[in-house]
C-alpha positions as CSV (number, residue, x, y, z in Angstrom):
1,M,69.1,-85.8,-26.8
2,S,72.4,-87.8,-26.8
3,S,74.5,-88.5,-23.8
4,I,77.4,-86.2,-22.6
5,F,79.9,-88.4,-24.5
6,P,78.7,-89.1,-27.9
7,R,80.4,-91.8,-30.0
8,I,82.9,-90.8,-32.5
9,T,81.4,-92.5,-35.6
10,T,83.7,-91.1,-38.2
11,L,87.4,-89.6,-38.4
12,I,87.6,-87.0,-41.3
13,I,91.2,-87.1,-42.2
14,T,92.8,-84.2,-44.2
15,T,95.5,-85.9,-46.3
16,T,96.7,-82.9,-48.2
17,N,96.3,-79.1,-48.4
18,E,96.6,-79.2,-52.3
19,C,93.6,-78.9,-54.6
20,N,93.0,-78.7,-58.3
21,L,89.9,-76.6,-58.0
22,E,89.2,-73.0,-57.0
23,C,85.7,-73.2,-55.5
24,V,84.2,-69.9,-54.8
25,Y,83.1,-70.6,-51.3
26,C,85.6,-73.1,-50.1
27,H,85.9,-73.0,-46.2
28,N,89.0,-75.1,-46.1
29,R,91.3,-73.2,-48.4
30,P,91.7,-70.0,-46.2
31,F,92.9,-72.0,-43.2
32,L,95.0,-74.5,-45.2
33,N,96.7,-71.7,-47.1
34,S,97.5,-69.6,-44.1
35,F,98.7,-72.4,-41.9
36,F,100.6,-74.6,-44.4
37,K,102.8,-72.4,-46.6
38,K,103.8,-75.1,-48.9
39,P,102.3,-78.3,-50.3
40,I,102.1,-81.0,-47.6
41,H,100.6,-84.4,-47.2
42,L,99.8,-86.7,-44.2
43,K,102.8,-88.8,-43.3
44,Y,102.4,-92.6,-42.9
45,N,103.7,-92.6,-39.2
46,D,101.2,-90.0,-38.4
47,F,98.4,-92.0,-40.0
48,K,99.6,-95.1,-38.1
49,K,99.3,-93.0,-34.9
50,I,95.7,-92.1,-35.8
51,C,94.7,-95.7,-36.4
52,R,96.2,-96.8,-33.1
53,E,94.4,-94.1,-31.3
54,Y,91.1,-94.8,-33.0
55,C,91.5,-98.6,-32.6
56,N,92.2,-98.2,-28.7
57,Y,89.1,-95.8,-28.6
58,L,86.8,-98.4,-30.4
59,T,88.1,-101.3,-28.4
60,L,87.8,-99.8,-25.0
61,K,84.3,-98.3,-25.9
62,G,83.1,-101.7,-27.2
63,Y,82.4,-100.5,-30.7
64,P,82.9,-103.1,-33.4
65,V,82.8,-100.6,-36.4
66,G,84.5,-97.3,-37.4
67,E,84.7,-95.1,-40.5
68,F,87.4,-93.0,-42.1
69,C,86.6,-90.1,-44.5
70,F,89.6,-89.0,-46.5
71,S,89.4,-85.4,-47.4
72,G,91.6,-82.3,-48.2
73,G,92.3,-80.3,-50.3
74,E,91.6,-83.0,-52.8
75,P,92.6,-86.4,-51.5
76,L,92.8,-88.1,-54.9
77,L,95.8,-85.8,-55.9
78,L,98.0,-88.1,-54.1
79,G,97.3,-91.3,-56.1
80,P,96.2,-94.8,-55.4
81,K,99.8,-95.9,-54.4
82,Y,99.8,-93.5,-51.6
83,Y,96.7,-94.9,-50.1
84,E,97.7,-98.5,-50.7
85,K,100.1,-98.1,-47.7
86,F,97.5,-96.4,-45.7
87,F,95.0,-99.3,-46.1
88,T,97.8,-101.8,-45.4
89,I,98.4,-100.0,-42.0
90,Q,94.7,-99.8,-41.4
91,K,94.1,-103.5,-42.1
92,K,97.0,-104.6,-39.7
93,I,95.9,-102.4,-36.8
94,F,92.1,-102.9,-36.9
95,G,92.3,-106.5,-38.2
96,R,93.9,-107.6,-34.9
97,K,90.9,-106.4,-33.0
98,K,88.3,-107.6,-35.7
99,I,87.1,-104.1,-36.0
100,K,85.3,-103.4,-39.4
101,I,86.4,-100.2,-41.0
102,T,84.5,-98.3,-43.7
103,N,86.4,-96.0,-46.0
104,L,85.0,-93.0,-47.7
105,F,86.6,-90.5,-50.1
106,Q,85.1,-87.1,-50.3
107,T,86.3,-85.9,-53.6
108,N,85.6,-83.2,-56.2
109,G,85.4,-86.1,-58.7
110,T,87.6,-84.7,-61.4
111,L,90.5,-87.1,-61.1
112,V,88.9,-90.6,-61.2
113,D,90.4,-92.9,-64.0
114,E,90.8,-96.7,-64.4
115,K,93.6,-96.8,-61.8
116,W,91.4,-95.3,-59.2
117,I,88.5,-97.5,-60.2
118,K,90.6,-100.6,-59.7
119,F,91.6,-99.2,-56.3
120,F,88.0,-98.5,-55.2
121,K,86.9,-102.0,-56.0
122,K,89.8,-103.7,-54.4
123,Y,89.1,-101.9,-51.1
124,D,85.4,-101.5,-51.3
125,V,85.6,-97.8,-50.9
126,K,82.6,-95.5,-51.0
127,I,82.8,-92.2,-52.8
128,G,81.3,-88.9,-51.9
129,I,81.3,-86.5,-55.0
130,S,81.1,-82.8,-54.2
131,I,79.0,-81.4,-56.9
132,D,76.8,-78.4,-57.2
133,G,74.3,-79.5,-59.6
134,T,73.8,-79.2,-63.4
135,R,76.6,-78.0,-65.9
136,D,76.1,-74.2,-65.5
137,N,76.1,-74.4,-61.6
138,Q,79.0,-76.8,-61.5
139,N,81.3,-74.8,-63.9
140,K,80.6,-71.6,-62.2
141,T,81.1,-72.4,-58.6
142,R,83.7,-75.2,-58.8
143,P,86.1,-74.4,-61.6
144,F,89.7,-75.7,-62.1
145,K,92.4,-73.4,-60.9
146,N,93.0,-72.2,-64.4
147,Q,89.2,-71.5,-64.4
148,G,88.6,-74.5,-66.8
149,K,85.2,-76.2,-66.6
150,T,84.7,-79.3,-64.5
151,F,81.4,-80.7,-65.2
152,Q,82.5,-82.9,-68.1
153,S,85.2,-84.5,-66.0
154,I,82.7,-85.3,-63.1
155,N,80.3,-86.6,-65.6
156,H,82.8,-89.0,-66.9
157,T,83.6,-90.0,-63.3
158,I,79.9,-90.8,-62.7
159,F,79.9,-93.1,-65.7
160,L,82.9,-94.9,-64.6
161,L,81.6,-95.5,-61.1
162,K,78.1,-96.7,-62.4
163,R,79.7,-99.0,-65.0
164,N,81.9,-100.7,-62.2
165,N,79.1,-100.7,-59.6
166,I,80.9,-98.6,-57.1
167,R,79.0,-96.9,-54.4
168,F,78.9,-93.2,-54.6
169,G,76.7,-90.3,-53.3
170,F,76.4,-86.6,-54.0
171,L,77.1,-83.9,-51.7
172,C,75.8,-80.5,-52.9
173,V,76.6,-77.1,-51.4
174,V,73.6,-74.8,-51.7
175,S,74.6,-71.3,-52.3
176,R,73.1,-68.1,-53.9
177,Y,74.6,-69.5,-57.1
178,N,72.3,-72.5,-57.5
179,M,69.5,-71.9,-54.9
180,N,66.9,-71.1,-57.7
181,N,67.7,-74.4,-59.5
182,A,66.3,-77.0,-57.2
183,K,64.2,-78.8,-59.8
184,R,66.9,-79.1,-62.4
185,I,69.5,-80.1,-59.9
186,M,67.3,-82.9,-58.5
187,D,66.5,-84.1,-62.1
188,F,70.1,-84.3,-62.8
189,F,71.0,-86.0,-59.5
190,I,68.2,-88.6,-59.8
191,S,69.1,-89.5,-63.4
192,S,72.7,-90.1,-62.2
193,Q,71.4,-92.9,-59.9
194,P,73.6,-92.2,-56.8
195,E,73.3,-94.2,-53.7
196,S,72.3,-91.1,-51.7
197,I,72.1,-87.2,-52.0
198,A,72.8,-84.7,-49.4
199,F,72.4,-80.9,-49.5
200,I,74.4,-78.5,-47.1
201,P,74.0,-74.7,-46.9
202,C,76.8,-72.3,-47.8
203,L,77.4,-70.5,-44.6
204,D,80.7,-68.5,-45.2
205,Y,82.5,-66.6,-47.7
206,S,81.1,-66.0,-51.2
207,G,77.7,-67.5,-51.8
208,K,76.5,-67.4,-48.3
209,I,72.6,-68.2,-48.2
210,K,69.8,-67.1,-46.0
211,D,67.5,-69.3,-44.0
212,K,64.4,-68.5,-46.1
213,E,66.4,-69.3,-49.3
214,Y,67.6,-72.5,-48.1
215,G,64.2,-73.5,-46.6
216,K,62.7,-72.7,-50.1
217,F,65.4,-74.9,-51.8
218,L,64.7,-77.8,-49.7
219,V,61.0,-77.6,-50.1
220,Q,61.3,-77.4,-54.0
221,S,63.8,-80.3,-53.9
222,F,61.4,-82.5,-51.8
223,D,58.5,-81.8,-54.1
224,R,60.3,-82.8,-57.2
225,W,61.8,-85.9,-55.5
226,V,58.3,-86.9,-54.8
227,E,57.3,-86.1,-58.3
228,L,60.0,-88.3,-59.7
229,K,59.0,-91.2,-57.3
230,R,62.7,-92.3,-56.8
231,Y,62.3,-93.0,-53.1
232,D,65.0,-95.7,-53.4
233,I,67.5,-92.7,-53.7
234,P,67.4,-91.2,-50.2
235,V,68.0,-87.6,-49.8
236,R,69.7,-87.2,-46.3
237,N,67.8,-83.9,-45.7
238,F,64.4,-85.7,-46.0
239,K,65.0,-89.4,-45.1
240,F,65.2,-88.9,-41.2
241,V,62.2,-86.6,-41.3
242,L,60.0,-89.1,-43.1
243,H,61.2,-91.9,-41.0
244,A,60.3,-90.0,-37.8
245,L,56.9,-88.9,-39.0
246,L,56.2,-92.5,-40.2
247,G,56.9,-93.7,-36.7
248,I,60.0,-95.7,-37.5
249,K,62.2,-96.2,-34.4
250,N,66.0,-95.9,-34.0
251,L,66.1,-92.9,-36.2
252,D,69.3,-92.4,-38.4
253,L,69.7,-88.7,-37.8
254,P,72.4,-86.8,-39.7
255,C,75.0,-85.2,-37.5
256,E,73.6,-81.8,-37.6
257,N,70.3,-82.8,-36.0
258,A,71.5,-85.7,-33.9
259,G,72.8,-83.6,-30.9
260,R,75.8,-85.8,-31.1
261,C,78.5,-83.3,-31.9
262,P,81.5,-84.0,-31.9
263,C,80.9,-87.3,-33.5
264,N,82.7,-86.6,-36.8
265,I,86.1,-85.3,-35.8
266,N,88.5,-83.8,-38.4
267,I,92.3,-84.6,-37.9
268,N,94.5,-82.3,-39.8
269,L,97.9,-82.7,-41.4
270,N,99.7,-81.8,-38.3
271,G,97.5,-83.8,-36.1
272,D,95.2,-81.0,-34.7
273,M,91.8,-82.2,-34.0
274,F,88.6,-80.2,-34.6
275,I,85.0,-80.7,-33.8
276,C,84.3,-81.4,-37.4
277,D,85.8,-80.2,-40.7
278,I,83.7,-77.0,-40.9
279,F,85.4,-75.9,-37.7
280,M,88.9,-76.4,-39.3
281,G,91.2,-73.7,-38.1
282,K,88.8,-72.1,-35.7
283,K,89.7,-71.9,-32.0
284,E,86.1,-72.6,-31.0
285,G,86.5,-76.0,-32.5
286,Y,90.0,-77.0,-31.4
287,L,90.1,-80.3,-29.4
288,G,94.0,-80.7,-29.1
289,N,96.6,-82.5,-31.0
290,I,96.4,-86.3,-31.5
291,K,100.2,-86.7,-31.0
292,E,99.7,-85.3,-27.4
293,I,96.2,-86.4,-26.3
294,S,94.3,-89.6,-27.1
295,L,90.7,-89.7,-28.5
296,L,89.6,-91.1,-25.0
297,E,91.2,-88.2,-23.2
298,I,89.4,-85.6,-25.3
299,E,86.3,-86.3,-23.1
300,K,88.1,-85.0,-20.1
301,M,88.9,-81.7,-21.6
302,V,87.3,-78.5,-20.4
303,H,86.6,-77.2,-23.8
304,Y,84.9,-80.5,-24.8
305,L,82.7,-80.4,-21.8
306,Q,81.9,-76.8,-22.5
307,V,81.0,-77.9,-26.0
308,R,78.7,-80.6,-24.9
309,K,77.1,-78.5,-22.2
310,R,76.1,-75.9,-24.8
311,I,74.8,-78.5,-27.2
312,L,72.7,-80.0,-24.6
313,S,71.5,-76.6,-23.1
314,L,68.8,-75.7,-25.7
315,P,66.9,-72.5,-25.7
316,A,63.3,-72.5,-24.6
317,K,62.0,-72.2,-28.2
318,C,63.7,-75.6,-28.9
319,K,62.4,-77.3,-25.9
320,K,58.8,-76.3,-26.8
321,C,59.3,-77.2,-30.6
322,K,57.3,-80.2,-31.7
323,F,60.2,-81.3,-33.9
324,L,62.7,-81.4,-31.0
325,E,63.2,-85.2,-31.3
326,I,64.3,-85.0,-34.9
327,C,66.1,-81.6,-34.8
328,N,67.8,-81.6,-31.3
329,G,68.6,-77.8,-31.7
330,G,70.3,-78.2,-35.1
331,C,74.0,-77.7,-36.0
332,F,76.4,-76.5,-33.3
333,Y,78.4,-74.6,-35.8
334,R,75.3,-72.6,-36.9
335,R,74.4,-71.9,-33.2
336,I,77.7,-71.0,-31.7
337,S,78.0,-67.4,-33.0
338,R,74.3,-66.7,-32.1
339,K,73.4,-64.8,-28.9
340,N,70.1,-66.6,-28.6
341,N,71.8,-70.0,-29.2
342,L,69.4,-70.9,-32.1
343,D,70.5,-72.6,-35.2
344,Y,71.0,-70.0,-37.9
345,L,68.8,-72.1,-40.3
346,C,66.1,-72.7,-37.7
347,K,63.4,-71.3,-39.8
348,A,64.6,-73.4,-42.9
349,N,64.4,-76.5,-40.7
350,L,61.0,-75.7,-39.6
351,E,59.9,-75.1,-43.1
352,I,61.0,-78.3,-44.5
353,F,59.8,-80.4,-41.4
354,N,56.2,-78.8,-41.7
355,H,56.2,-79.1,-45.5
356,I,56.9,-82.9,-45.2
357,A,54.4,-83.4,-42.3
358,N,51.6,-81.8,-44.2
359,Y,52.5,-83.8,-47.3
360,L,52.1,-87.1,-45.4
361,K,48.7,-85.9,-44.0
362,S,47.4,-85.4,-47.3
363,N,49.0,-88.3,-48.9
364,S,48.5,-91.3,-46.6
365,N,48.5,-93.9,-49.2
366,L,51.8,-92.8,-50.8
367,A,53.2,-92.4,-47.4
368,K,53.1,-96.3,-47.1
369,V,54.9,-96.6,-50.4
370,I,57.6,-94.2,-49.3
371,E,58.0,-96.1,-46.0
372,K,58.8,-99.4,-48.0
373,K,61.1,-97.9,-50.4
374,I,63.3,-95.5,-48.5
375,P,66.4,-97.5,-47.4
376,S,67.1,-97.7,-43.8
377,G,70.5,-98.0,-42.1
378,L,73.4,-95.6,-41.4
379,N,74.0,-92.4,-43.4
380,S,77.1,-92.5,-45.4
381,G,79.7,-89.6,-45.1
382,T,77.7,-88.1,-48.0
């Protein structure tokens, strides 16, 4: 389990409250629409403040690298010129300290054109595409605001990214709308040749999924991934489990299983900081405002210490679990509203962990192939 003060590995920056889609389960929209009454974007001086604070944090902690994930709303609505100045500010501040910064855009993928491609190549930006699977799934759950279909736009974006050798990954929300299409979704994702794939469960609003449904989806996805033999395209939900069971050291755990929350802090349009983007607008996840408190000072806050205490204080069931070292109690957001402090998706985690373990036991030769082909290294924002 992580120490009391986990490293802040990523700043998730909300750059705009506007979006061109009307996703059926969006957890950002209710907060952004209620808190910000008109279209707004992050000001350059506010971004400069964020960079200075993050640079101070990384320097004083002795960390040579950091990461920004630009989100929204839809961050690409602001155009490449808007971010040109952002990256100039970033280079000036972090360059002085020789800190390497990785930049990721988490986008719905409908606005990418040649201008954006040129920008992505110039700044070596990684792209996370939020996509719900095949044509029918995508068009139903992630339509344009006029209810127009989005799949064709995203397919064109994938074509542009591949043609220009730009790194991209898929982030798929598993909801009641696509939970029965694991095989078709995996087929499409693998055929698109992303750098990585990640599945996250729909926990709020329309489409909320149950633990058994999510566990079944992950198992079916894993089985299809194995059948396709594309181990060079890692799935975040499987990669760390396989590495752990194969005895690989220094595990690259995703944030929801690492016990390192809050490590991916969300900074909103007015400077408000939240434990992560899924906590956006929720008082349980509020960490203060970066205009008033530094990233280093967060660690002294009572609420921060309470969060860490609860994360580290696992229920007896977790402490006895054979998968404790790769689960660490699961996601804090999925635990915070539960009286027993157990992750809402505990059963789903156990199902996929046991399924992968049993698979490796009965396929020892193939396990060696998987070990060689699955890329190691840090998980991307996707």
